[in-house]
C-alpha positions in Angstrom: 19.9 -10.2 13.4 19.3 -7.7 15.9 22.6 -5.6 16.1 21.1 -3.2 18.5 21.4 -3.1 22.2 18.3 -3.7 24.3 16.5 -0.6 25.4 14.1 -0.4 28.5 12.4 3.0 29.7 9.6 2.3 31.8 8.1 6.0 31.1 8.5 5.8 27.4 6.0 4.9 24.5 6.5 4.1 21.0 5.2 7.1 19.0 3.4 5.6 16.0 1.7 7.6 12.9 -1.7 8.8 12.8 -2.8 5.8 10.6 -1.6 3.0 13.5 -5.2 2.0 14.0 -6.4 2.0 10.3 -5.2 -1.6 9.7 -7.8 -3.3 12.0 -10.3 -1.9 9.9 -8.7 -2.1 6.5 -7.9 -6.0 6.9 -11.6 -6.8 7.1 -11.6 -5.7 3.3 -9.6 -6.8 0.3 -9.0 -4.8 -2.9 -9.5 -0.9 -2.4 -12.5 -1.5 -0.4 -10.6 -0.7 2.8 -10.6 2.8 2.0 -14.1 3.2 3.4 -12.6 2.7 6.8 -13.0 5.8 9.1 -10.1 7.6 9.9 -8.8 11.0 10.9 -7.6 12.7 8.0 -4.1 14.9 8.3 -3.7 18.4 7.2 -2.4 18.9 3.6 1.4 18.6 2.8 3.3 18.9 -0.1 6.2 17.0 0.5 5.7 13.6 2.8 7.6 13.6 5.9 10.4 11.0 6.3 9.8 7.6 7.7 11.5 7.4 11.1 12.6 3.9 12.8 10.8 0.8 11.6 11.1 -2.7 13.2 11.9 -5.5 10.6 11.4 -8.9 11.6 12.1 -12.0 9.3 13.6 -12.5 5.9 11.9 -15.6 3.8 12.6 -17.0 0.5 9.3 -18.4 0.6 6.6 -15.8 0.5 4.3 -18.0 2.6 6.4 -17.4 5.6 6.4 -13.9 5.3 2.6 -14.0 5.2 2.2 -16.0 8.4 4.2 -13.7 10.0 2.4 -10.8 8.9 -1.0 -12.5 9.9 0.6 -13.3 13.5 1.4 -9.6 13.8 -2.0 -8.3 12.4 -3.4 -10.4 15.2 -1.6 -8.4 17.8 -2.9 -5.3 16.5 0.4 -4.3 14.5 0.6 -2.5 11.1 2.9 -5.5 9.7 3.4 -5.6 6.0 5.5 -7.9 3.9 7.4 -7.0 0.5 9.8 -8.2 -1.6 13.1 -7.0 -1.3 15.8 -6.5 -3.8 17.5 -9.3 -2.6 15.1 -11.3 -3.4 14.0 -12.4 0.2 10.2 -11.4 1.4 10.6 -9.3 4.8 8.1 -8.2 7.3 8.3 -4.6 8.9 5.8 -2.6 11.0 5.6 0.4 13.0 7.1 4.1 12.3 8.7 5.6 15.7 10.3 8.7 16.2 13.6 7.5 17.6 15.7 4.7 17.6 15.5 4.4 21.7 11.3 4.0 21.0 11.8 1.3 18.2 14.0 -0.7 20.1 11.8 -0.2 23.4 8.8 -1.6 21.5 10.7 -4.5 19.9 12.2 -5.5 23.1 8.9 -5.8 24.7 7.3 -7.8 22.0 10.4 -10.1 22.1 9.7 -10.5 25.7 6.2 -11.6 25.3 7.2 -14.1 22.6 5.6 -12.3 19.7 8.9 -11.9 17.8 12.3 -13.4 18.2 15.1 -11.6 16.0 14.5 -8.1 14.7 16.4 -5.3 13.3 15.8 -1.6 13.6 15.6 0.2 10.2 16.6 3.8 10.5 16.0 6.5 8.2 19.5 6.8 7.1 19.2 3.2 5.6 16.7 4.5 2.8 18.6 4.5 -0.6 16.0 6.9 -2.3 16.7 9.6 0.8 20.3 9.2 0.7 20.2 9.7 -3.0 18.0 12.6 -2.9 21.0 14.9 -3.1 21.3 14.0 -6.8 18.1 15.6 -7.5 14.2 14.1 -7.4 14.8 12.3 -10.7 16.9 9.8 -8.9 14.2 9.3 -6.3 11.6 8.8 -8.7 13.7 6.4 -10.3 13.9 4.3 -6.9 10.3 4.4 -6.7 9.7 3.1 -10.1 12.2 0.2 -9.6 10.4 -0.7 -6.4 7.0 -0.4 -8.0 8.5 -2.8 -11.1 9.6 -5.4 -8.3 6.3 -6.6 -8.2 4.8 -6.9 -11.7 3.1 -10.5 -11.7 3.4 -11.1 -8.0 0.3 -12.5 -6.4 0.9 -10.2 -3.3 -0.8 -10.9 -0.1 -2.0 -8.3 2.1 -3.8 -9.9 5.1 -6.6 -12.0 2.8 -7.4 -15.5 2.8 -4.7 -16.8 0.7 -1.2 -16.0 -0.8 -2.8 -15.6 -4.1 -5.5 -12.8 -2.7 -3.6 -9.7 -4.4 -2.3 -6.4 -3.0 -4.8 -3.7 -2.7 -4.2 -0.9 -4.8 -3.5 1.8 -1.8 -1.3 -0.8 0.1 0.5 -1.2 -2.7 1.4 2.7 -3.4 2.2 2.8 0.4 4.6 0.2 0.4 6.4 1.6 -2.5 6.9 5.0 -1.0 7.5 3.6 2.7 10.2 1.2 1.4 12.0 4.5 -0.1 11.6 6.2 3.2 8.4 8.5 2.6 5.6 8.0 4.9 2.6 7.7 2.6 -0.6 7.4 4.3 -2.3 4.0 3.8 -6.0 4.7 2.1 -6.0 6.1 -1.5 -8.1 9.1 0.0 -5.6 10.0 2.4 -2.8 9.6 -0.3 -4.7 12.1 -2.7 -5.4 14.4 0.1 -1.6 14.4 1.0 0.0 14.9 -2.1 0.4 18.2 -4.5 -2.4 18.1 -7.2 -0.8 18.3 -10.8 -2.1 18.1 -14.3 -1.8 15.0 -16.4 0.8 17.0 -18.4 2.8 17.6 -15.2 2.8 13.9 -14.3 6.2 12.4 -14.1 7.6 8.6 -13.1 6.5 8.2 -9.3 3.7 10.2 -9.1 0.2 8.8 -8.2 -2.6 8.7 -10.5 -6.4 8.2 -8.9 -9.5 6.8 -10.1 -13.3 6.7 -9.1 -13.8 3.0 -10.0 -16.9 2.6 -7.7 -18.9 5.4 -9.7 -19.2 9.2 -8.8 -16.0 11.3 -8.0 -14.8 9.6 -5.0 -11.4 8.1 -4.8 -11.6 4.5 -4.8 -8.3 3.5 -6.8 -4.5 4.4 -7.2 -1.9 3.4 -9.3 2.0 4.7 -9.7 2.7 6.4 -12.7 5.4 5.0 -14.9 5.7 7.5 -17.6 4.2 7.3 -21.5 0.6 7.3 -20.0 1.5 4.0 -18.3 1.0 3.0 -14.5 1.2 0.1 -12.1 -1.6 -0.7 -10.3 -3.3 -3.6 -8.0 -6.5 -4.0 -10.1 -8.6 -6.1 -7.8 -9.0 -9.3 -5.5 -6.9 -12.3 -6.4 -5.3 -10.5 -9.9 -1.4 -9.8 -10.1 0.1 -6.4 -10.1 0.1 -5.0 -13.7 0.8 -2.2 -16.3 -2.3 -0.1 -17.4 -2.8 2.8 -19.4 -4.2 6.0 -18.6 -5.7 6.1 -22.5 -7.6 2.9 -21.9 -11.2 3.4 -22.0 -12.2 2.2 -18.8 -9.4 4.1 -17.0 -10.2 7.4 -19.0 -13.6 7.6 -18.1 -12.9 7.1 -14.3 -9.8 9.3 -14.0 -9.9 12.0 -11.2 -6.2 13.4 -11.3 -2.9 13.0 -10.3 -0.5 13.9 -7.1 3.0 14.4 -6.9 4.8 14.0 -3.3 8.4 15.2 -4.1 
């Protein structure tokens, strides 16, 4: 599947995002508890930086195969995640590199060490949402929502004990945005800080909504807004991704606010 020529740059180092080492701590938890990990917070930004070059390895019809590969990469300290592609296959990706050369250098190094086999470098120009941005932000929002809806009812696995463990909340929103070419941070608290504050009346589909489900006023849960007071989220350990309402008593009493990134 690799269509790129091998690269070898002795002095080259892959340039990762600021969240490179975050996953090793996050994977010790399930649900949104991973947001308790210690991290360095980036400066506030109104618009998310686009993704660079990502390494894709594996395309599976069986999710468990993608799970096993993801866990193997986690054990190597890589920020791997798997997701359900529009083709119906589960794909595995990791990394965010500043150049094709850096991504290829890293992939070839991992291949030589037997950690991965075939790979494909996903470039910034391959994200449909970014390509369609010229038609306006509403098209990008459509892409985000369609990606989010692809996971409804899917017992997604994020480094837990089994394929039915469930997708934690901020991992879900991060993957939605990263699949569409936007470098959304990993934890819900960093996602809260990275976005532009908006009121409930300003909410548009694709924006993120935040909650203090652990009490107090501290961000501990996040979902993606669908419109009509509805949002999609990963509710907790072992539960499926589902739709909820901002008008629901539970969420209404714990709602902290919303952020936009477009």
